[in-house]
A tleap script that builds the chain and sets N, CA, C and O, in Angstrom:
source leaprc.protein.ff14SB
mol = sequence {
  NMET ASN MET ASN ASP ASP LEU MET GLN ARG
  TRP TRP SER LEU GLU ALA LYS LEU VAL GLU
  ARG PHE GLY LYS LYS PRO ASP MET GLU ALA
  ILE LEU PHE LEU ILE GLY ILE ASN GLU THR
  GLY PHE THR PRO SER LYS ILE THR LYS GLU
  GLN LYS GLN ASP LEU MET HIE VAL ALA THR
  CYS SER LEU LEU THR PRO SER GLY TYR TYR
  ILE PHE GLU GLY ARG ASP GLU GLU GLY TRP
  PRO HIE TYR LYS GLN VAL LYS GLU LEU PRO
  ASN LEU ALA LEU PRO GLU GLN GLU ASN PHE
  LEU ARG ASP HIE ILE LEU LEU TYR PHE GLU
  GLN GLN GLY CPHE
}
set mol.1.N position { -24.763 -86.129 -50.988 }
set mol.1.CA position { -26.204 -86.290 -50.870 }
set mol.1.C position { -26.559 -86.307 -49.374 }
set mol.1.O position { -25.990 -87.082 -48.605 }
set mol.2.N position { -27.500 -85.448 -48.972 }
set mol.2.CA position { -27.901 -85.473 -47.566 }
set mol.2.C position { -29.104 -86.389 -47.373 }
set mol.2.O position { -29.648 -86.933 -48.334 }
set mol.3.N position { -29.513 -86.552 -46.108 }
set mol.3.CA position { -30.594 -87.489 -45.799 }
set mol.3.C position { -31.910 -87.114 -46.478 }
set mol.3.O position { -32.659 -87.994 -46.902 }
set mol.4.N position { -32.197 -85.816 -46.584 }
set mol.4.CA position { -33.437 -85.396 -47.235 }
set mol.4.C position { -33.429 -85.765 -48.714 }
set mol.4.O position { -34.470 -86.116 -49.268 }
set mol.5.N position { -32.266 -85.689 -49.357 }
set mol.5.CA position { -32.169 -86.084 -50.764 }
set mol.5.C position { -32.475 -87.574 -50.914 }
set mol.5.O position { -33.210 -87.973 -51.818 }
set mol.6.N position { -31.913 -88.391 -50.030 }
set mol.6.CA position { -32.158 -89.830 -50.064 }
set mol.6.C position { -33.636 -90.120 -49.802 }
set mol.6.O position { -34.244 -90.940 -50.490 }
set mol.7.N position { -34.204 -89.452 -48.814 }
set mol.7.CA position { -35.622 -89.628 -48.499 }
set mol.7.C position { -36.476 -89.309 -49.720 }
set mol.7.O position { -37.387 -90.064 -50.060 }
set mol.8.N position { -36.184 -88.201 -50.371 }
set mol.8.CA position { -36.998 -87.803 -51.529 }
set mol.8.C position { -36.810 -88.768 -52.705 }
set mol.8.O position { -37.766 -89.053 -53.425 }
set mol.9.N position { -35.607 -89.263 -52.901 }
set mol.9.CA position { -35.383 -90.242 -53.968 }
set mol.9.C position { -36.212 -91.498 -53.723 }
set mol.9.O position { -36.848 -92.022 -54.638 }
set mol.10.N position { -36.198 -91.977 -52.474 }
set mol.10.CA position { -36.978 -93.164 -52.127 }
set mol.10.C position { -38.477 -92.878 -52.241 }
set mol.10.O position { -39.245 -93.743 -52.663 }
set mol.11.N position { -38.894 -91.654 -51.862 }
set mol.11.CA position { -40.300 -91.266 -51.950 }
set mol.11.C position { -40.755 -91.246 -53.410 }
set mol.11.O position { -41.823 -91.764 -53.738 }
set mol.12.N position { -39.951 -90.655 -54.276 }
set mol.12.CA position { -40.310 -90.585 -55.695 }
set mol.12.C position { -40.368 -91.984 -56.306 }
set mol.12.O position { -41.191 -92.253 -57.180 }
set mol.13.N position { -39.504 -92.854 -55.847 }
set mol.13.CA position { -39.535 -94.239 -56.315 }
set mol.13.C position { -40.841 -94.918 -55.888 }
set mol.13.O position { -41.459 -95.628 -56.681 }
set mol.14.N position { -41.256 -94.704 -54.653 }
set mol.14.CA position { -42.532 -95.254 -54.185 }
set mol.14.C position { -43.688 -94.681 -54.993 }
set mol.14.O position { -44.577 -95.419 -55.417 }
set mol.15.N position { -43.680 -93.369 -55.206 }
set mol.15.CA position { -44.742 -92.749 -56.008 }
set mol.15.C position { -44.815 -93.364 -57.402 }
set mol.15.O position { -45.903 -93.613 -57.920 }
set mol.16.N position { -43.661 -93.606 -58.001 }
set mol.16.CA position { -43.625 -94.202 -59.343 }
set mol.16.C position { -44.252 -95.598 -59.322 }
set mol.16.O position { -44.997 -95.957 -60.234 }
set mol.17.N position { -43.953 -96.384 -58.287 }
set mol.17.CA position { -44.541 -97.719 -58.167 }
set mol.17.C position { -46.058 -97.634 -57.986 }
set mol.17.O position { -46.801 -98.448 -58.535 }
set mol.18.N position { -46.514 -96.641 -57.211 }
set mol.18.CA position { -47.952 -96.479 -56.996 }
set mol.18.C position { -48.658 -96.019 -58.270 }
set mol.18.O position { -49.787 -96.430 -58.541 }
set mol.19.N position { -47.996 -95.170 -59.047 }
set mol.19.CA position { -48.552 -94.743 -60.338 }
set mol.19.C position { -48.688 -95.951 -61.252 }
set mol.19.O position { -49.705 -96.131 -61.922 }
set mol.20.N position { -47.645 -96.776 -61.268 }
set mol.20.CA position { -47.658 -97.993 -62.093 }
set mol.20.C position { -48.808 -98.910 -61.668 }
set mol.20.O position { -49.470 -99.518 -62.509 }
set mol.21.N position { -49.034 -99.002 -60.379 }
set mol.21.CA position { -50.065 -99.899 -59.848 }
set mol.21.C position { -51.477 -99.361 -60.021 }
set mol.21.O position { -52.394 -100.110 -60.358 }
set mol.22.N position { -51.656 -98.040 -59.788 }
set mol.22.CA position { -53.002 -97.466 -59.768 }
set mol.22.C position { -53.318 -96.524 -60.915 }
set mol.22.O position { -54.461 -96.087 -61.053 }
set mol.23.N position { -52.330 -96.200 -61.740 }
set mol.23.CA position { -52.588 -95.385 -62.919 }
set mol.23.C position { -52.559 -93.892 -62.701 }
set mol.23.O position { -52.706 -93.136 -63.661 }
set mol.24.N position { -52.374 -93.434 -61.462 }
set mol.24.CA position { -52.216 -92.000 -61.222 }
set mol.24.C position { -51.418 -91.792 -59.946 }
set mol.24.O position { -51.326 -92.674 -59.092 }
set mol.25.N position { -50.840 -90.591 -59.841 }
set mol.25.CA position { -49.983 -90.277 -58.702 }
set mol.25.C position { -50.851 -89.942 -57.489 }
set mol.25.O position { -51.637 -88.995 -57.533 }
set mol.26.N position { -50.716 -90.708 -56.411 }
set mol.26.CA position { -51.510 -90.430 -55.221 }
set mol.26.C position { -50.870 -89.330 -54.369 }
set mol.26.O position { -49.647 -89.209 -54.308 }
set mol.27.N position { -51.715 -88.533 -53.715 }
set mol.27.CA position { -51.189 -87.571 -52.758 }
set mol.27.C position { -51.062 -88.259 -51.391 }
set mol.27.O position { -51.373 -89.443 -51.261 }
set mol.28.N position { -50.617 -87.534 -50.399 }
set mol.28.CA position { -50.400 -88.110 -49.073 }
set mol.28.C position { -51.698 -88.683 -48.505 }
set mol.28.O position { -51.688 -89.765 -47.917 }
set mol.29.N position { -52.812 -87.971 -48.672 }
set mol.29.CA position { -54.096 -88.464 -48.168 }
set mol.29.C position { -54.473 -89.792 -48.817 }
set mol.29.O position { -54.945 -90.705 -48.140 }
set mol.30.N position { -54.266 -89.898 -50.113 }
set mol.30.CA position { -54.601 -91.139 -50.823 }
set mol.30.C position { -53.731 -92.292 -50.334 }
set mol.30.O position { -54.210 -93.417 -50.193 }
set mol.31.N position { -52.466 -92.020 -50.078 }
set mol.31.CA position { -51.564 -93.065 -49.580 }
set mol.31.C position { -52.001 -93.509 -48.189 }
set mol.31.O position { -52.023 -94.704 -47.895 }
set mol.32.N position { -52.349 -92.551 -47.336 }
set mol.32.CA position { -52.833 -92.901 -45.995 }
set mol.32.C position { -54.129 -93.703 -46.084 }
set mol.32.O position { -54.332 -94.650 -45.324 }
set mol.33.N position { -54.998 -93.325 -47.008 }
set mol.33.CA position { -56.251 -94.053 -47.220 }
set mol.33.C position { -55.961 -95.505 -47.620 }
set mol.33.O position { -56.572 -96.431 -47.088 }
set mol.34.N position { -55.032 -95.696 -48.554 }
set mol.34.CA position { -54.655 -97.051 -48.986 }
set mol.34.C position { -54.097 -97.876 -47.827 }
set mol.34.O position { -54.414 -99.057 -47.688 }
set mol.35.N position { -53.276 -97.254 -47.008 }
set mol.35.CA position { -52.709 -97.961 -45.855 }
set mol.35.C position { -53.824 -98.313 -44.878 }
set mol.35.O position { -53.839 -99.411 -44.320 }
set mol.36.N position { -54.751 -97.396 -44.672 }
set mol.36.CA position { -55.884 -97.660 -43.784 }
set mol.36.C position { -56.731 -98.818 -44.273 }
set mol.36.O position { -57.163 -99.656 -43.482 }
set mol.37.N position { -56.969 -98.868 -45.574 }
set mol.37.CA position { -57.712 -99.984 -46.180 }
set mol.37.C position { -56.949 -101.290 -45.941 }
set mol.37.O position { -57.535 -102.307 -45.570 }
set mol.38.N position { -55.645 -101.243 -46.160 }
set mol.38.CA position { -54.811 -102.434 -45.977 }
set mol.38.C position { -54.822 -102.895 -44.519 }
set mol.38.O position { -54.885 -104.095 -44.248 }
set mol.39.N position { -54.761 -101.965 -43.598 }
set mol.39.CA position { -54.701 -102.308 -42.175 }
set mol.39.C position { -56.038 -102.826 -41.640 }
set mol.39.O position { -56.058 -103.660 -40.735 }
set mol.40.N position { -57.134 -102.349 -42.181 }
set mol.40.CA position { -58.445 -102.780 -41.688 }
set mol.40.C position { -58.976 -103.981 -42.442 }
set mol.40.O position { -59.748 -104.775 -41.904 }
set mol.41.N position { -58.556 -104.111 -43.703 }
set mol.41.CA position { -59.093 -105.178 -44.539 }
set mol.41.C position { -60.457 -104.834 -45.122 }
set mol.41.O position { -61.098 -105.677 -45.750 }
set mol.42.N position { -60.900 -103.600 -44.915 }
set mol.42.CA position { -62.202 -103.183 -45.434 }
set mol.42.C position { -62.127 -102.979 -46.937 }
set mol.42.O position { -61.077 -102.616 -47.470 }
set mol.43.N position { -63.233 -103.210 -47.616 }
set mol.43.CA position { -63.290 -102.948 -49.047 }
set mol.43.C position { -63.784 -101.522 -49.251 }
set mol.43.O position { -64.661 -101.058 -48.524 }
set mol.44.N position { -63.222 -100.824 -50.242 }
set mol.44.CA position { -63.527 -99.405 -50.388 }
set mol.44.C position { -64.864 -99.064 -51.054 }
set mol.44.O position { -64.996 -97.979 -51.620 }
set mol.45.N position { -65.845 -99.945 -51.005 }
set mol.45.CA position { -67.136 -99.601 -51.584 }
set mol.45.C position { -67.995 -98.870 -50.551 }
set mol.45.O position { -68.149 -99.323 -49.417 }
set mol.46.N position { -68.541 -97.748 -50.962 }
set mol.46.CA position { -69.455 -96.956 -50.126 }
set mol.46.C position { -68.846 -96.574 -48.780 }
set mol.46.O position { -69.395 -96.893 -47.726 }
set mol.47.N position { -67.723 -95.897 -48.828 }
set mol.47.CA position { -67.083 -95.411 -47.611 }
set mol.47.C position { -67.458 -93.946 -47.436 }
set mol.47.O position { -67.314 -93.143 -48.357 }
set mol.48.N position { -67.942 -93.606 -46.243 }
set mol.48.CA position { -68.330 -92.229 -45.958 }
set mol.48.C position { -67.084 -91.370 -45.748 }
set mol.48.O position { -65.975 -91.877 -45.580 }
set mol.49.N position { -67.300 -90.060 -45.763 }
set mol.49.CA position { -66.186 -89.137 -45.528 }
set mol.49.C position { -65.598 -89.371 -44.133 }
set mol.49.O position { -64.381 -89.320 -43.958 }
set mol.50.N position { -66.451 -89.625 -43.149 }
set mol.50.CA position { -65.988 -89.885 -41.793 }
set mol.50.C position { -65.165 -91.175 -41.734 }
set mol.50.O position { -64.138 -91.233 -41.059 }
set mol.51.N position { -65.627 -92.208 -42.446 }
set mol.51.CA position { -64.881 -93.461 -42.471 }
set mol.51.C position { -63.527 -93.271 -43.160 }
set mol.51.O position { -62.531 -93.868 -42.752 }
set mol.52.N position { -63.494 -92.440 -44.203 }
set mol.52.CA position { -62.227 -92.160 -44.891 }
set mol.52.C position { -61.251 -91.502 -43.911 }
set mol.52.O position { -60.072 -91.854 -43.868 }
set mol.53.N position { -61.750 -90.552 -43.132 }
set mol.53.CA position { -60.900 -89.899 -42.131 }
set mol.53.C position { -60.444 -90.912 -41.081 }
set mol.53.O position { -59.292 -90.889 -40.647 }
set mol.54.N position { -61.357 -91.804 -40.677 }
set mol.54.CA position { -60.997 -92.840 -39.711 }
set mol.54.C position { -59.924 -93.770 -40.276 }
set mol.54.O position { -59.002 -94.164 -39.561 }
set mol.55.N position { -60.043 -94.119 -41.555 }
set mol.55.CA position { -59.042 -94.985 -42.196 }
set mol.55.C position { -57.678 -94.308 -42.231 }
set mol.55.O position { -56.653 -94.955 -42.016 }
set mol.56.N position { -57.668 -93.005 -42.503 }
set mol.56.CA position { -56.405 -92.265 -42.528 }
set mol.56.C position { -55.807 -92.178 -41.114 }
set mol.56.O position { -54.587 -92.206 -40.954 }
set mol.57.N position { -56.662 -92.074 -40.101 }
set mol.57.CA position { -56.188 -92.061 -38.717 }
set mol.57.C position { -55.591 -93.426 -38.345 }
set mol.57.O position { -54.534 -93.500 -37.719 }
set mol.58.N position { -56.281 -94.501 -38.736 }
set mol.58.CA position { -55.763 -95.858 -38.499 }
set mol.58.C position { -54.396 -95.997 -39.157 }
set mol.58.O position { -53.470 -96.549 -38.563 }
set mol.59.N position { -54.272 -95.496 -40.384 }
set mol.59.CA position { -52.995 -95.573 -41.099 }
set mol.59.C position { -51.902 -94.848 -40.332 }
set mol.59.O position { -50.805 -95.378 -40.159 }
set mol.60.N position { -52.197 -93.643 -39.873 }
set mol.60.CA position { -51.199 -92.856 -39.152 }
set mol.60.C position { -50.761 -93.574 -37.874 }
set mol.60.O position { -49.569 -93.659 -37.580 }
set mol.61.N position { -51.726 -94.084 -37.127 }
set mol.61.CA position { -51.392 -94.818 -35.898 }
set mol.61.C position { -50.548 -96.048 -36.219 }
set mol.61.O position { -49.555 -96.325 -35.546 }
set mol.62.N position { -50.952 -96.775 -37.247 }
set mol.62.CA position { -50.226 -97.977 -37.649 }
set mol.62.C position { -48.802 -97.634 -38.080 }
set mol.62.O position { -47.854 -98.338 -37.731 }
set mol.63.N position { -48.658 -96.554 -38.834 }
set mol.63.CA position { -47.338 -96.140 -39.305 }
set mol.63.C position { -46.409 -95.774 -38.159 }
set mol.63.O position { -45.209 -96.046 -38.216 }
set mol.64.N position { -46.959 -95.157 -37.118 }
set mol.64.CA position { -46.133 -94.653 -36.028 }
set mol.64.C position { -45.962 -95.651 -34.884 }
set mol.64.O position { -45.242 -95.376 -33.924 }
set mol.65.N position { -46.615 -96.798 -34.982 }
set mol.65.CA position { -46.477 -97.832 -33.957 }
set mol.65.C position { -45.049 -98.380 -33.867 }
set mol.65.O position { -44.528 -98.505 -32.759 }
set mol.66.N position { -44.391 -98.713 -34.993 }
set mol.66.CA position { -43.028 -99.257 -34.884 }
set mol.66.C position { -42.038 -98.295 -34.206 }
set mol.66.O position { -41.037 -98.735 -33.640 }
set mol.67.N position { -42.315 -96.990 -34.263 }
set mol.67.CA position { -41.428 -96.009 -33.627 }
set mol.67.C position { -41.808 -95.740 -32.177 }
set mol.67.O position { -41.191 -94.904 -31.516 }
set mol.68.N position { -42.823 -96.446 -31.681 }
set mol.68.CA position { -43.171 -96.345 -30.279 }
set mol.68.C position { -44.114 -95.217 -29.906 }
set mol.68.O position { -44.282 -94.927 -28.722 }
set mol.69.N position { -44.734 -94.575 -30.885 }
set mol.69.CA position { -45.665 -93.488 -30.585 }
set mol.69.C position { -47.056 -94.020 -30.214 }
set mol.69.O position { -47.776 -93.399 -29.431 }
set mol.70.N position { -47.418 -95.149 -30.771 }
set mol.70.CA position { -48.719 -95.772 -30.500 }
set mol.70.C position { -48.516 -97.252 -30.227 }
set mol.70.O position { -47.523 -97.847 -30.643 }
set mol.71.N position { -49.486 -97.841 -29.513 }
set mol.71.CA position { -49.534 -99.292 -29.381 }
set mol.71.C position { -50.918 -99.749 -29.823 }
set mol.71.O position { -51.918 -99.064 -29.609 }
set mol.72.N position { -50.947 -100.906 -30.436 }
set mol.72.CA position { -52.201 -101.499 -30.887 }
set mol.72.C position { -52.912 -102.082 -29.672 }
set mol.72.O position { -52.333 -102.858 -28.912 }
set mol.73.N position { -54.181 -101.697 -29.500 }
set mol.73.CA position { -54.952 -102.185 -28.351 }
set mol.73.C position { -55.901 -103.316 -28.705 }
set mol.73.O position { -56.280 -104.097 -27.833 }
set mol.74.N position { -56.291 -103.419 -29.968 }
set mol.74.CA position { -57.222 -104.454 -30.382 }
set mol.74.C position { -58.255 -103.899 -31.353 }
set mol.74.O position { -58.202 -102.737 -31.755 }
set mol.75.N position { -59.187 -104.758 -31.713 }
set mol.75.CA position { -60.238 -104.377 -32.655 }
set mol.75.C position { -61.586 -104.347 -31.943 }
set mol.75.O position { -61.835 -105.120 -31.018 }
set mol.76.N position { -62.456 -103.433 -32.396 }
set mol.76.CA position { -63.799 -103.384 -31.820 }
set mol.76.C position { -64.703 -104.385 -32.533 }
set mol.76.O position { -64.249 -105.119 -33.411 }
set mol.77.N position { -65.966 -104.415 -32.161 }
set mol.77.CA position { -66.906 -105.394 -32.715 }
set mol.77.C position { -67.141 -105.224 -34.208 }
set mol.77.O position { -67.600 -106.155 -34.870 }
set mol.78.N position { -66.830 -104.041 -34.751 }
set mol.78.CA position { -66.981 -103.812 -36.196 }
set mol.78.C position { -65.687 -104.081 -36.960 }
set mol.78.O position { -65.648 -103.959 -38.185 }
set mol.79.N position { -64.647 -104.439 -36.249 }
set mol.79.CA position { -63.378 -104.762 -36.901 }
set mol.79.C position { -62.408 -103.603 -37.007 }
set mol.79.O position { -61.341 -103.747 -37.602 }
set mol.80.N position { -62.759 -102.450 -36.437 }
set mol.80.CA position { -61.861 -101.297 -36.493 }
set mol.80.C position { -60.729 -101.469 -35.484 }
set mol.80.O position { -60.978 -101.766 -34.316 }
set mol.81.N position { -59.484 -101.284 -35.931 }
set mol.81.CA position { -58.361 -101.345 -34.998 }
set mol.81.C position { -58.324 -100.093 -34.118 }
set mol.81.O position { -58.685 -99.000 -34.553 }
set mol.82.N position { -57.884 -100.276 -32.881 }
set mol.82.CA position { -57.749 -99.147 -31.968 }
set mol.82.C position { -56.331 -99.099 -31.422 }
set mol.82.O position { -55.728 -100.125 -31.109 }
set mol.83.N position { -55.819 -97.886 -31.318 }
set mol.83.CA position { -54.460 -97.643 -30.868 }
set mol.83.C position { -54.482 -96.671 -29.698 }
set mol.83.O position { -55.408 -95.875 -29.542 }
set mol.84.N position { -53.457 -96.755 -28.894 }
set mol.84.CA position { -53.290 -95.827 -27.781 }
set mol.84.C position { -51.971 -95.096 -27.978 }
set mol.84.O position { -50.933 -95.717 -28.208 }
set mol.85.N position { -52.021 -93.759 -27.885 }
set mol.85.CA position { -50.786 -92.983 -27.990 }
set mol.85.C position { -50.024 -93.119 -26.683 }
set mol.85.O position { -50.573 -92.889 -25.605 }
set mol.86.N position { -48.751 -93.495 -26.787 }
set mol.86.CA position { -47.935 -93.720 -25.594 }
set mol.86.C position { -46.706 -92.808 -25.525 }
set mol.86.O position { -45.991 -92.794 -24.523 }
set mol.87.N position { -46.475 -92.065 -26.574 }
set mol.87.CA position { -45.323 -91.170 -26.612 }
set mol.87.C position { -45.737 -89.903 -27.357 }
set mol.87.O position { -46.452 -89.963 -28.357 }
set mol.88.N position { -45.285 -88.776 -26.862 }
set mol.88.CA position { -45.592 -87.482 -27.488 }
set mol.88.C position { -44.968 -87.419 -28.885 }
set mol.88.O position { -43.812 -87.797 -29.078 }
set mol.89.N position { -45.751 -86.937 -29.855 }
set mol.89.CA position { -45.227 -86.759 -31.211 }
set mol.89.C position { -44.279 -85.570 -31.229 }
set mol.89.O position { -44.471 -84.616 -30.476 }
set mol.90.N position { -43.267 -85.613 -32.074 }
set mol.90.CA position { -42.327 -84.487 -32.125 }
set mol.90.C position { -43.013 -83.222 -32.637 }
set mol.90.O position { -43.896 -83.280 -33.493 }
set mol.91.N position { -42.598 -82.097 -32.104 }
set mol.91.CA position { -43.138 -80.805 -32.518 }
set mol.91.C position { -42.303 -80.317 -33.708 }
set mol.91.O position { -41.212 -79.772 -33.535 }
set mol.92.N position { -42.832 -80.522 -34.909 }
set mol.92.CA position { -42.078 -80.225 -36.133 }
set mol.92.C position { -42.830 -79.211 -36.992 }
set mol.92.O position { -44.056 -79.119 -36.940 }
set mol.93.N position { -42.077 -78.458 -37.777 }
set mol.93.CA position { -42.686 -77.576 -38.775 }
set mol.93.C position { -43.277 -78.450 -39.874 }
set mol.93.O position { -42.918 -79.620 -40.002 }
set mol.94.N position { -44.180 -77.886 -40.664 }
set mol.94.CA position { -44.900 -78.657 -41.679 }
set mol.94.C position { -43.994 -79.458 -42.614 }
set mol.94.O position { -44.260 -80.642 -42.819 }
set mol.95.N position { -42.945 -78.881 -43.191 }
set mol.95.CA position { -42.087 -79.694 -44.083 }
set mol.95.C position { -41.456 -80.884 -43.361 }
set mol.95.O position { -41.341 -81.970 -43.929 }
set mol.96.N position { -41.048 -80.676 -42.106 }
set mol.96.CA position { -40.456 -81.766 -41.340 }
set mol.96.C position { -41.505 -82.810 -40.973 }
set mol.96.O position { -41.201 -84.001 -40.924 }
set mol.97.N position { -42.754 -82.368 -40.712 }
set mol.97.CA position { -43.849 -83.304 -40.435 }
set mol.97.C position { -44.073 -84.216 -41.639 }
set mol.97.O position { -44.240 -85.426 -41.490 }
set mol.98.N position { -44.076 -83.624 -42.829 }
set mol.98.CA position { -44.275 -84.408 -44.047 }
set mol.98.C position { -43.153 -85.417 -44.230 }
set mol.98.O position { -43.407 -86.569 -44.581 }
set mol.99.N position { -41.922 -84.999 -43.997 }
set mol.99.CA position { -40.788 -85.921 -44.138 }
set mol.99.C position { -40.824 -87.010 -43.075 }
set mol.99.O position { -40.471 -88.156 -43.354 }
set mol.100.N position { -41.248 -86.667 -41.857 }
set mol.100.CA position { -41.403 -87.638 -40.777 }
set mol.100.C position { -42.402 -88.718 -41.207 }
set mol.100.O position { -42.147 -89.912 -41.049 }
set mol.101.N position { -43.535 -88.281 -41.751 }
set mol.101.CA position { -44.560 -89.210 -42.203 }
set mol.101.C position { -44.089 -89.995 -43.430 }
set mol.101.O position { -44.324 -91.200 -43.525 }
set mol.102.N position { -43.426 -89.314 -44.369 }
set mol.102.CA position { -42.891 -90.014 -45.549 }
set mol.102.C position { -41.950 -91.144 -45.148 }
set mol.102.O position { -42.025 -92.247 -45.689 }
set mol.103.N position { -41.077 -90.865 -44.209 }
set mol.103.CA position { -40.119 -91.870 -43.764 }
set mol.103.C position { -40.847 -93.090 -43.199 }
set mol.103.O position { -40.450 -94.225 -43.463 }
set mol.104.N position { -41.904 -92.864 -42.427 }
set mol.104.CA position { -42.676 -93.962 -41.851 }
set mol.104.C position { -43.470 -94.713 -42.931 }
set mol.104.O position { -43.626 -95.931 -42.855 }
set mol.105.N position { -43.966 -93.986 -43.927 }
set mol.105.CA position { -44.684 -94.617 -45.035 }
set mol.105.C position { -43.734 -95.506 -45.830 }
set mol.105.O position { -44.091 -96.623 -46.204 }
set mol.106.N position { -42.532 -95.014 -46.087 }
set mol.106.CA position { -41.547 -95.810 -46.821 }
set mol.106.C position { -41.197 -97.088 -46.064 }
set mol.106.O position { -41.081 -98.158 -46.662 }
set mol.107.N position { -41.030 -96.976 -44.752 }
set mol.107.CA position { -40.752 -98.148 -43.934 }
set mol.107.C position { -41.918 -99.140 -44.006 }
set mol.107.O position { -41.709 -100.349 -44.105 }
set mol.108.N position { -43.133 -98.620 -43.955 }
set mol.108.CA position { -44.323 -99.478 -44.020 }
set mol.108.C position { -44.346 -100.267 -45.333 }
set mol.108.O position { -44.521 -101.485 -45.321 }
set mol.109.N position { -44.171 -99.582 -46.450 }
set mol.109.CA position { -44.218 -100.268 -47.739 }
set mol.109.C position { -43.054 -101.241 -47.893 }
set mol.109.O position { -43.200 -102.291 -48.517 }
set mol.110.N position { -41.919 -100.901 -47.334 }
set mol.110.CA position { -40.771 -101.819 -47.359 }
set mol.110.C position { -41.109 -103.087 -46.570 }
set mol.110.O position { -40.831 -104.195 -47.027 }
set mol.111.N position { -41.706 -102.925 -45.392 }
set mol.111.CA position { -42.085 -104.075 -44.571 }
set mol.111.C position { -43.180 -104.904 -45.227 }
set mol.111.O position { -43.280 -106.107 -44.982 }
set mol.112.N position { -44.004 -104.269 -46.062 }
set mol.112.CA position { -45.068 -104.972 -46.768 }
set mol.112.C position { -44.544 -105.676 -48.033 }
set mol.112.O position { -45.274 -106.410 -48.698 }
set mol.113.N position { -43.267 -105.435 -48.345 }
set mol.113.CA position { -42.670 -106.063 -49.526 }
set mol.113.C position { -43.096 -105.420 -50.835 }
set mol.113.O position { -43.081 -106.065 -51.883 }
set mol.114.N position { -43.479 -104.141 -50.773 }
set mol.114.CA position { -43.934 -103.441 -51.978 }
set mol.114.C position { -42.772 -102.748 -52.627 }
set mol.114.O position { -42.940 -102.098 -53.659 }
savepdb mol mol.pdb
quit
């Protein structure tokens, strides 16, 4: 079994847990949205498309912080977290980008005790 096989097994296990919790299989955007909601503490009532994109950006920054790509700078007056990019992201092809993000998502959920 290579590392990608292990990654996918762990990913499918996470997806199964999310299906059990939410009743349907979330795509990557939905998972990022959930992480963004969790990181901001905002309730998902009446969220604009722009806010949804902002939540997904917060999720991505939060996910990549433990690997040293971003640092948390603080929250603004509305409670939005702000991050600063401190390290260049790796230049990867799309499949590798997805696996890079999956690996960080799995670490996040593991750290959250999910």
